N, C-alpha and C positions, 0 to 999 in steps of 0.2 A: 478193703483195710481200716481199722478204726483210726481215727487221727486225735492228736491232742491240739486243741485251737484254744489260745488267748484274745480274748475280746478287751481291748482296752483303749476305749475312746476317752477323748476329752467331752466336756460339757458342749451342746450344741447351743450356742449363746443365746440367750433370749429364748429359748425354745424348751431345753430339754437338759434335766442333769446327766453327769457321767454315768451315774449307776443305772438310772432309767434307760440312757441309749443302751449301756452294755446289755443289760437283761432284753431287751427288745431285739438287739441283733443275735443274741445267743438264742433265744425263743425261736426266730427265724430260722437261723441255722438247725437246730435239732428238730425241726418238723422235716427237713431232708435228710438229715444224718444223724437220727436218733442214738446210733452206737458210738458216737464221737464223744470223748472227754471235752468238755467246754469250761474254761476257766475264766472267771470274770475278774478283771482287774483294771476297774475304772481310773482314769488318771487325771491331772492338772498339772499347769505351769505356773501357776502364782496367779493365774487369773480366776474366772467364775468358776466355782465348785473345789476351789483348794480346801476351804474348811471341810467340805462332805469328805474328799478324800483323805485327808488327814486324820479326821473322826473314825473312818473306818479302818483307818491302818493302825492306830495307834490305842491300846488297851487302855481303859480308864482315862480315856479324853472325854472332857464335860463341855457340853454347848453352854454357854452363858449369855443372857440378855444384857445389852446396854442400854435398852430402852428406846424412845424415840430419838433420832438423829438427823441433823440436816442433809436431806438428799442432795443429788447432784445440781438439780434445778430449783433447789431450795424449800421444796417440799419435805415436810416429815417421812421418814422411812425407818422401819424398825432395825436397829444395829445390833450385830452379835458379835460373837468373838468364841474362841475356843481355849478351855484351859487345860493345859497339858500337865502330867506328872514333874514335879522339879521346877514348879513357879513359872513355867513356859507359857506364856499367852500368843495365840496366833491370831493374827488381825487379816481380814482379805478386802483390799479396797474395793472389789468388785461388788462385795456384799452391800456397802453402804453409799459407794459413790458410782458405780458402775453405769455404762452406758443405757442397758436395760431400762433403767429406772428414770431415765428422761420421758418427760410427756411430750416434748419438742426439742430438738437437737438445739444447743447454744454454745457453739464452739468458742466463744469469747467470754461468756458469763457463767458457763459450768463450772463446780468448785469440788475439791476435794474436803471440806469442811468437815463431812460425817464421819470420814476416816480418822481425822485428829480426834472426834468426839467418842468414837469407839475405843480408839487406843487410850484415851484418857480415862476412860471407864475401867479398861482391864487393868492399867497402873494403879488405879485407887483401890482396888481389889487385892493388890499386894504382888502382882506379878513382878518376878524378878529378871526375867528377860523375855524380849519381843521378837517374833517373827511376824513380819509385813509383808504379805502375800499381793503381788503389784502386777496389775495387768487387767483390762477391761475397762479401763478408765473412759469416764466421760468428757474430762475434762483437759486442759492443758494449761494448768496453772503452777505447774513446777512444785506442786505439794504445797504451796504457800497457805493454802486455805486449811489442809489439815495442821500445818505449823500455827496458824492463827488461832485454831481452836485449842492449842497446846500451849497459848500465851505469848506466842509471838506478836509483835505490833507493827504491822508494815505502814509506811506512810508516805505521801507527797512530798513535795518540795515545800509546801505551805506548813508541814506537821500533821496535816489531816489523816486520819485513815482512810486507806483506798478500800473498794469495795472488793468483792469475792470475783474471781475468775483470771482466765489466761490474759484477756483484752487489758486489765486494769495493771497488769504489771509493767507496762509502758510507762504508767505515771510513778512506778515506785523509786524513792530517793534514798529511804533509809528502811532498816528492819530492825526495831528494838528487841533484844532477845533476853533482856533482863528480867522477865517474868517468864520464860519458857519453862514448862515442865522438864525437868532433867530426865535423859534416857535411864532406863533402868541399869542397874549395877550388871548385871550378866551381858549387856549389849544388845544390839539390834540388828537382825539379818534382815535383808530385803530379797525375796524371792522374785526373781525377773524373768519376762517371757521373751525378751527381745535383748539385742546387744547394739540397738541404736545410741549414738551419742546424744545430747541434749540439742545440739544447733546442726542448722546446715542441711544439706540436699538430703541426707539421710535421718535427720534427727526427729525428736518427736512431733514437731508441727507438720514437717512436710510428710513423713512416713503415714502417720497416725492421725492426722487433722482431717482428711477427706471423711474418715469414717465417723467423725464427731460433727459433722456438718460444714466444714472449713471448705472454701473454695480457695484458688490461688492468690487472691488478695488478702484473705483472711490468713491463709496459711503464713505470707510474707509477715503478716502484722503481728502474728503469734510468734515466729519466730524472731523477731525484733525484741518482742517483749520478755522473752525468755532471755536473749541475750544481756537485757538490761536487768534482770534478776539476778543474772550470774556476776554481772560487772558491780552490784551492790551487796551482794551475801558471798563473793567469791567462790572458790569451789573449782574441780576439773570437770569443764563441760565436755571435754573430749572423750572423758573416759567410758569404754564400752558398756552400753546399760544404763547410762546416767538420763537417756530419753525415756526409759519406761514409764508407763502409766502418766503421760504428758508432762514427764519431766520431775515427777515426785520423788523418782530415785536419786535425782541430783539434789533436792533440795534436804532430804534426810540424810543423805551421804555428809553434804555440806555442814548442816547444823547439828545434827545429832551426832556424826560419826558412824553412821549406819555402813555396814558391809554388804556387800553384794554378792548372792548366790545364784546359780542359774536354777530356776524354780523346777523345770521338768527334769532335770538331772538328780535334784533331792528327792523329789516326790517320788521317782522312780526307784531310788534306792530305797527308800521308806518303805515303799509296798512291795518290793522284793520283784519289780517287774523284770529285771534283767535275767535272773533265775528263771522266772516261769516262760521267758520266751525261750531261753537255752535249750529247756525241756520239752518246747513244744514243736510241732510241725509247721503251723501257720499262725501268725499274729495279725487280728483285723484292728487299725486304729481308725478313729474317727474325728470329726469336727465339723463346725458349721458351714466354713468354708475352707478348702485345700488351696493354696496357692503358694509362691515362691517364699512369702511371708512365714510359711508352716514350717520353714526348714531354718528359720532363725531363731533357735534355742526355744522352740515350742516343742510339744509332746512327740508331734511325727517324727523330729529330727533325732531324739533319744532311741526311739522304737525303730526306727531304720537301721540305726547303728548296730542296737543290741540284734537285729534281725539280722543282718550282714554277719556279724561276729559270730552269731549260731548256727549259721546256715539255715535260718526259719524263712519260710516264705511270707512276705507282707502283703496285705491289701489293705486298701484304703474304702472308706465309706464315709461320704460329707455330703452336707447338703448341697454343695456345690463343689466341683472339681475344674479349676482353671489351671491346674500344674500337675504333670505326672512325673515324677522324679524316677531315674534309671537304677536297676540292679547293677552289681556290681559287673556282671559279665555284659551288661549293656541293654538288657531287655527292661520293658517299662513295666513297672510296679502296677499291679491290678487295682483300677480305681473304678469305682460304683459312685455316680450322683443322685442323691433322691429327687432332684429338682428333675432330672430327664425320667426316672421311675413314675415319678406323680405327674409328669407333664408339665408341672411349673414349680417355681420356687415356691410362690405363695401356697400351693396345695400341699407340699411336703412340710411346711412350716404348720399349716393349719393341723396336720394330723401325724406328727413326727415319728411317734410309736407305730403306727400302722406301717409306713414306709419304710422304718427301719427294719421291722421284722420281715419286710417283703425283700429289702436287699439283704438280710443274713440269709434268707430262704436262697436268693439267685447266687452269693457268692459260695453257699455250700454246693451247688450244682456247677459253678466254673472253677473255683480254687483248686479244689483237689487235681484238676486235670494240668494245671501249671505246676503243682506238686510232683506230679507223676512224671513230667519231663524232665524234671531235676534229678530224679532218682536214677543209681546205675542201673542198665540193665540186668536182670536175673542171669546168673549162670545157665547155661546149655543143659537140659537134661543128658545125663551119661548113657 
């Protein structure tokens, strides 16, 4: 029986875009089941690949250059933003200030300044509303680097400017907003991929600091520095999602009055993912590492919800699989790790498309069996 299969991966961070990942998985599937209908729907959640996903989904979207901007470790990097009809500009933090851009991890010194420089370029071009995709940040600076690029002047107790980076927030005593570029008249929307608050054991430093190079001592230092930022500029540090992108969501919500939206949910709606899944037999999601955080407002959580609602069989293909969610009836979701197929995570990252094709082919051999077990028995012949 021919099946309809939706392939809807997120990007494999630092390795492969969502579009290329989707093509590789689909190619592998079709080598085993060439008569199936395979629908490619690459996704994003506000992190890496958000510009690509929106550009592919919105007619007349135009990619614009912001020139060279300050990368998260201070080295220049090309900045880009997306111009949409109606004066909307979309900026992706990961594109200018993302973790893969770091030559060496620097949890105390990494900055979001480049994000602010891209935003400034988009506003200078005449954008009347702004969407900032938050996710994949290299820094834990509360967005102050970006806000400094937009005219904020953070200073210490002596009135001297503080350097960029989350570590410097501990010395923050005042933040002059007199020369801050005003937000666009149409407002600012933040697309976030997490629900974490700014501070505490589930906050920006504690949950996401380790992947940025912070050990327990540095996490404590960064959490205290973020608490000082909140004391100086005000704002709601407990608001869900304020810890997104190292607290960048908190900074922009406090200073610019930006509104927060769930990135995965909004992008799934934009790309028609829910409708595609409802019409499909199987949906394959994917990302670099699948763990419990994947269900905290990221692409996988919205796909699993849509699959449950539509009675569609879900499957996960990831670089590494550290957690397997369960289906509504109690069974485990089909999951396949590239690191196991390739023999190691390093080999999988060296040749991601090769192993994604292999994973797609293996899923085509194994997943239809799971679907057949869910279908009702045919009536007996009379």
